[in-house]
Every structure is written in structure tokens, then in C-alpha cells.
TORKOL-4160 file (C-alpha; in steps of 0.2 Angstrom, whole numbers, padded with zeros to 4 digits, m for minus):
215
<pt num="1" X="0000" Y="0000" Z="0000"/>
<pt num="2" X="0007" Y="0017" Z="m0005"/>
<pt num="3" X="0011" Y="0029" Z="0010"/>
<pt num="4" X="0000" Y="0044" Z="0010"/>
<pt num="5" X="0009" Y="0061" Z="0012"/>
<pt num="6" X="m0003" Y="0073" Z="0020"/>
<pt num="7" X="0011" Y="0086" Z="0024"/>
<pt num="8" X="0010" Y="0094" Z="0007"/>
<pt num="9" X="m0002" Y="0109" Z="0008"/>
<pt num="10" X="m0004" Y="0121" Z="m0007"/>
<pt num="11" X="m0005" Y="0140" Z="m0003"/>
<pt num="12" X="m0023" Y="0147" Z="0001"/>
<pt num="13" X="m0029" Y="0129" Z="0004"/>
<pt num="14" X="m0031" Y="0125" Z="m0014"/>
<pt num="15" X="m0031" Y="0107" Z="m0020"/>
<pt num="16" X="m0027" Y="0109" Z="m0039"/>
<pt num="17" X="m0009" Y="0113" Z="m0045"/>
<pt num="18" X="m0001" Y="0116" Z="m0062"/>
<pt num="19" X="0017" Y="0109" Z="m0062"/>
<pt num="20" X="0029" Y="0116" Z="m0075"/>
<pt num="21" X="0040" Y="0101" Z="m0078"/>
<pt num="22" X="0058" Y="0102" Z="m0086"/>
<pt num="23" X="0061" Y="0084" Z="m0088"/>
<pt num="24" X="0057" Y="0067" Z="m0080"/>
<pt num="25" X="0072" Y="0065" Z="m0068"/>
<pt num="26" X="0068" Y="0082" Z="m0060"/>
<pt num="27" X="0049" Y="0078" Z="m0060"/>
<pt num="28" X="0049" Y="0060" Z="m0054"/>
<pt num="29" X="0050" Y="0063" Z="m0035"/>
<pt num="30" X="0039" Y="0079" Z="m0036"/>
<pt num="31" X="0025" Y="0069" Z="m0046"/>
<pt num="32" X="0027" Y="0054" Z="m0033"/>
<pt num="33" X="0025" Y="0065" Z="m0018"/>
<pt num="34" X="0010" Y="0075" Z="m0026"/>
<pt num="35" X="0002" Y="0059" Z="m0030"/>
<pt num="36" X="0003" Y="0053" Z="m0012"/>
<pt num="37" X="m0003" Y="0069" Z="m0005"/>
<pt num="38" X="m0020" Y="0069" Z="m0014"/>
<pt num="39" X="m0017" Y="0085" Z="m0022"/>
<pt num="40" X="m0024" Y="0086" Z="m0040"/>
<pt num="41" X="m0011" Y="0091" Z="m0052"/>
<pt num="42" X="m0007" Y="0093" Z="m0071"/>
<pt num="43" X="0010" Y="0092" Z="m0079"/>
<pt num="44" X="0014" Y="0106" Z="m0091"/>
<pt num="45" X="0029" Y="0104" Z="m0103"/>
<pt num="46" X="0035" Y="0120" Z="m0110"/>
<pt num="47" X="0054" Y="0121" Z="m0113"/>
<pt num="48" X="0058" Y="0129" Z="m0129"/>
<pt num="49" X="0076" Y="0131" Z="m0123"/>
<pt num="50" X="0080" Y="0113" Z="m0126"/>
<pt num="51" X="0092" Y="0110" Z="m0140"/>
<pt num="52" X="0093" Y="0101" Z="m0152"/>
<pt num="53" X="0075" Y="0095" Z="m0157"/>
<pt num="54" X="0080" Y="0077" Z="m0154"/>
<pt num="55" X="0085" Y="0080" Z="m0136"/>
<pt num="56" X="0069" Y="0090" Z="m0134"/>
<pt num="57" X="0058" Y="0076" Z="m0140"/>
<pt num="58" X="0067" Y="0063" Z="m0129"/>
<pt num="59" X="0065" Y="0073" Z="m0113"/>
<pt num="60" X="0047" Y="0077" Z="m0117"/>
<pt num="61" X="0042" Y="0059" Z="m0121"/>
<pt num="62" X="0051" Y="0052" Z="m0105"/>
<pt num="63" X="0041" Y="0065" Z="m0095"/>
<pt num="64" X="0025" Y="0060" Z="m0104"/>
<pt num="65" X="0029" Y="0041" Z="m0101"/>
<pt num="66" X="0030" Y="0044" Z="m0082"/>
<pt num="67" X="0014" Y="0055" Z="m0082"/>
<pt num="68" X="0005" Y="0041" Z="m0091"/>
<pt num="69" X="0011" Y="0028" Z="m0079"/>
<pt num="70" X="0004" Y="0038" Z="m0064"/>
<pt num="71" X="m0012" Y="0043" Z="m0074"/>
<pt num="72" X="m0008" Y="0062" Z="m0073"/>
<pt num="73" X="m0014" Y="0074" Z="m0086"/>
<pt num="74" X="0001" Y="0080" Z="m0097"/>
<pt num="75" X="0000" Y="0096" Z="m0107"/>
<pt num="76" X="0012" Y="0099" Z="m0121"/>
<pt num="77" X="0014" Y="0117" Z="m0126"/>
<pt num="78" X="0023" Y="0124" Z="m0142"/>
<pt num="79" X="0041" Y="0121" Z="m0145"/>
<pt num="80" X="0044" Y="0140" Z="m0150"/>
<pt num="81" X="0063" Y="0139" Z="m0150"/>
<pt num="82" X="0064" Y="0154" Z="m0162"/>
<pt num="83" X="0056" Y="0165" Z="m0149"/>
<pt num="84" X="0069" Y="0158" Z="m0136"/>
<pt num="85" X="0084" Y="0162" Z="m0147"/>
<pt num="86" X="0077" Y="0180" Z="m0150"/>
<pt num="87" X="0075" Y="0182" Z="m0132"/>
<pt num="88" X="0093" Y="0177" Z="m0127"/>
<pt num="89" X="0102" Y="0185" Z="m0141"/>
<pt num="90" X="0116" Y="0195" Z="m0134"/>
<pt num="91" X="0118" Y="0184" Z="m0119"/>
<pt num="92" X="0126" Y="0169" Z="m0128"/>
<pt num="93" X="0142" Y="0169" Z="m0118"/>
<pt num="94" X="0134" Y="0171" Z="m0101"/>
<pt num="95" X="0138" Y="0157" Z="m0089"/>
<pt num="96" X="0125" Y="0145" Z="m0082"/>
<pt num="97" X="0115" Y="0153" Z="m0068"/>
<pt num="98" X="0118" Y="0170" Z="m0076"/>
<pt num="99" X="0106" Y="0183" Z="m0083"/>
<pt num="100" X="0102" Y="0172" Z="m0098"/>
<pt num="101" X="0095" Y="0159" Z="m0087"/>
<pt num="102" X="0084" Y="0172" Z="m0079"/>
<pt num="103" X="0077" Y="0177" Z="m0096"/>
<pt num="104" X="0075" Y="0158" Z="m0100"/>
<pt num="105" X="0065" Y="0155" Z="m0083"/>
<pt num="106" X="0055" Y="0171" Z="m0086"/>
<pt num="107" X="0049" Y="0165" Z="m0103"/>
<pt num="108" X="0044" Y="0148" Z="m0097"/>
<pt num="109" X="0036" Y="0154" Z="m0081"/>
<pt num="110" X="0026" Y="0168" Z="m0089"/>
<pt num="111" X="0019" Y="0155" Z="m0102"/>
<pt num="112" X="0015" Y="0143" Z="m0088"/>
<pt num="113" X="0007" Y="0157" Z="m0078"/>
<pt num="114" X="m0004" Y="0162" Z="m0093"/>
<pt num="115" X="m0009" Y="0144" Z="m0095"/>
<pt num="116" X="m0013" Y="0143" Z="m0077"/>
<pt num="117" X="m0024" Y="0159" Z="m0077"/>
<pt num="118" X="m0033" Y="0154" Z="m0093"/>
<pt num="119" X="m0037" Y="0136" Z="m0086"/>
<pt num="120" X="m0043" Y="0139" Z="m0069"/>
<pt num="121" X="m0027" Y="0135" Z="m0059"/>
<pt num="122" X="m0024" Y="0146" Z="m0043"/>
<pt num="123" X="m0007" Y="0139" Z="m0040"/>
<pt num="124" X="0008" Y="0134" Z="m0051"/>
<pt num="125" X="0025" Y="0128" Z="m0047"/>
<pt num="126" X="0040" Y="0120" Z="m0056"/>
<pt num="127" X="0052" Y="0105" Z="m0055"/>
<pt num="128" X="0067" Y="0116" Z="m0060"/>
<pt num="129" X="0072" Y="0119" Z="m0042"/>
<pt num="130" X="0074" Y="0100" Z="m0038"/>
<pt num="131" X="0091" Y="0100" Z="m0047"/>
<pt num="132" X="0106" Y="0105" Z="m0036"/>
<pt num="133" X="0114" Y="0113" Z="m0051"/>
<pt num="134" X="0100" Y="0126" Z="m0051"/>
<pt num="135" X="0099" Y="0142" Z="m0041"/>
<pt num="136" X="0083" Y="0140" Z="m0031"/>
<pt num="137" X="0082" Y="0159" Z="m0026"/>
<pt num="138" X="0084" Y="0163" Z="m0045"/>
<pt num="139" X="0070" Y="0151" Z="m0050"/>
<pt num="140" X="0058" Y="0156" Z="m0036"/>
<pt num="141" X="0061" Y="0174" Z="m0040"/>
<pt num="142" X="0056" Y="0171" Z="m0058"/>
<pt num="143" X="0041" Y="0161" Z="m0053"/>
<pt num="144" X="0034" Y="0174" Z="m0041"/>
<pt num="145" X="0037" Y="0188" Z="m0054"/>
<pt num="146" X="0027" Y="0178" Z="m0067"/>
<pt num="147" X="0012" Y="0174" Z="m0055"/>
<pt num="148" X="0011" Y="0192" Z="m0049"/>
<pt num="149" X="0005" Y="0197" Z="m0067"/>
<pt num="150" X="m0011" Y="0188" Z="m0064"/>
<pt num="151" X="m0024" Y="0191" Z="m0051"/>
<pt num="152" X="m0027" Y="0177" Z="m0039"/>
<pt num="153" X="m0012" Y="0167" Z="m0045"/>
<pt num="154" X="0002" Y="0161" Z="m0033"/>
<pt num="155" X="0018" Y="0152" Z="m0037"/>
<pt num="156" X="0022" Y="0138" Z="m0024"/>
<pt num="157" X="0040" Y="0140" Z="m0018"/>
<pt num="158" X="0041" Y="0123" Z="m0010"/>
<pt num="159" X="0059" Y="0116" Z="m0009"/>
<pt num="160" X="0058" Y="0098" Z="m0016"/>
<pt num="161" X="0076" Y="0095" Z="m0012"/>
<pt num="162" X="0073" Y="0094" Z="0007"/>
<pt num="163" X="0067" Y="0079" Z="0016"/>
<pt num="164" X="0077" Y="0067" Z="0006"/>
<pt num="165" X="0070" Y="0073" Z="m0011"/>
<pt num="166" X="0087" Y="0075" Z="m0019"/>
<pt num="167" X="0091" Y="0057" Z="m0015"/>
<pt num="168" X="0073" Y="0050" Z="m0020"/>
<pt num="169" X="0075" Y="0060" Z="m0037"/>
<pt num="170" X="0090" Y="0049" Z="m0041"/>
<pt num="171" X="0082" Y="0033" Z="m0034"/>
<pt num="172" X="0066" Y="0035" Z="m0045"/>
<pt num="173" X="0077" Y="0040" Z="m0060"/>
<pt num="174" X="0086" Y="0023" Z="m0059"/>
<pt num="175" X="0071" Y="0013" Z="m0055"/>
<pt num="176" X="0062" Y="0020" Z="m0070"/>
<pt num="177" X="0078" Y="0020" Z="m0081"/>
<pt num="178" X="0074" Y="0038" Z="m0086"/>
<pt num="179" X="0085" Y="0046" Z="m0100"/>
<pt num="180" X="0100" Y="0055" Z="m0091"/>
<pt num="181" X="0103" Y="0072" Z="m0099"/>
<pt num="182" X="0121" Y="0077" Z="m0097"/>
<pt num="183" X="0118" Y="0096" Z="m0099"/>
<pt num="184" X="0105" Y="0109" Z="m0094"/>
<pt num="185" X="0096" Y="0109" Z="m0110"/>
<pt num="186" X="0101" Y="0124" Z="m0121"/>
<pt num="187" X="0113" Y="0125" Z="m0135"/>
<pt num="188" X="0125" Y="0136" Z="m0125"/>
<pt num="189" X="0125" Y="0124" Z="m0110"/>
<pt num="190" X="0128" Y="0110" Z="m0123"/>
<pt num="191" X="0143" Y="0120" Z="m0130"/>
<pt num="192" X="0150" Y="0124" Z="m0113"/>
<pt num="193" X="0148" Y="0106" Z="m0106"/>
<pt num="194" X="0156" Y="0099" Z="m0121"/>
<pt num="195" X="0171" Y="0111" Z="m0119"/>
<pt num="196" X="0173" Y="0105" Z="m0101"/>
<pt num="197" X="0172" Y="0087" Z="m0106"/>
<pt num="198" X="0186" Y="0089" Z="m0119"/>
<pt num="199" X="0197" Y="0098" Z="m0107"/>
<pt num="200" X="0195" Y="0083" Z="m0095"/>
<pt num="201" X="0199" Y="0071" Z="m0109"/>
<pt num="202" X="0181" Y="0065" Z="m0111"/>
<pt num="203" X="0171" Y="0063" Z="m0127"/>
<pt num="204" X="0158" Y="0075" Z="m0132"/>
<pt num="205" X="0140" Y="0071" Z="m0127"/>
<pt num="206" X="0130" Y="0059" Z="m0137"/>
<pt num="207" X="0112" Y="0063" Z="m0137"/>
<pt num="208" X="0100" Y="0049" Z="m0133"/>
<pt num="209" X="0113" Y="0037" Z="m0127"/>
<pt num="210" X="0114" Y="0038" Z="m0108"/>
<pt num="211" X="0100" Y="0031" Z="m0096"/>
<pt num="212" X="0100" Y="0030" Z="m0077"/>
<pt num="213" X="0103" Y="0013" Z="m0071"/>
<pt num="214" X="0111" Y="0007" Z="m0087"/>
<pt num="215" X="0129" Y="0007" Z="m0080"/>
């Protein structure tokens, strides 16, 4: 029998949540805990930053596969990568966690907030903050800013890393054999990650080849 997690409470006593998801590994524990909590939630996949298209499709399909397994609604929004490239023009050389990432989070969260407002959600959140490679304060700032543009909408700043979440994230990824992406997602993170790999004597990333639990 599945343990029931009644410790999760949405702001304002609401029971319906929109979850912006970036990928299956980051979403796995979040989805499990929400499922156990009894909170009704929908997964929203909107990540026009992911490059190339092959990587985007793999990440999206892995996330949908797990949503289907849990019986959770999965919403697939546009892959409007051209708008993302236009937005980040001039910041190609920014390091990860810099201003380019803020622009990227803003774009994804503003679209998520718009969808939430148009579809009756009062609270939305994101799985982006589950990764220890991300700046949680930066992510929450973008989420709160996006929510503030719509009356009655809140961004839930719950820290999914706490209470063993970071470890469960890896355990679930291995158990489900999720695709293991080896860079944040955008063309610039791919460029920088491959540069570091070469400097360390490693081969460049091969897209679609690495899965958790496969070693």
C-alpha cells in the first residue's frame, strides 16, 4: 500500500496545481509526492530552450511516459525555439545561472502562468528547483514575478530538495531508467559542457545514449 503524504499543503488551501516540468528526472519525485498527497495536479511541458530537437523530443516523451504511468494529465505546449533564441540574443556567452538563465526561466514561467490563469489554476510551481545545479532563489524569483501578473495566481516555492527529495530523485530515475541528460538543455549549455568534457579528456555528449541505471 502506498504511503499517504498529508504534509504537502498548497497556498490558500487550494487542491489543484499546475506543475511546469523540465524533464522526467527532475519531475519524478515531485510527481510521486504529489500523487501521495492527494493534491490534484497537471504536468505542463513548456521548454523551448532545449536543443537540439532530438534532445527536446526525448525529454518530453520520457516525462509523458511517467505521467501516463501515474495517470496524470500531461499538457504539451509549443516548442517555440525561435522566440527563445530571439530572447537570449546578446547573452550567448553568459555562464549558467547568469542573466540568460533568468530570461529563460521568465519566458517559461510567464507562459506557464498564462496557461494557469486561462485554465482555472490558482497555484503553479516548477520542477526546475529540484536539481542541485540550479539556483533556487533565482528560480523562485522568476516564478513569483510571473504569478504576480495575474490576479489570484500564486507560485508555490516549496523546496523539493529537502526531506530526502534529492536522493529520491536519483532513486526514482534509476528505477524508471529515465533518460539521463548530461547538460542543462540549451545550445549554450551543450557548448560549454562539451568544452569542459574535452578539457578533461572526455568525449563530447552523445544525445539519446545515456540512461539512469544502465551502467
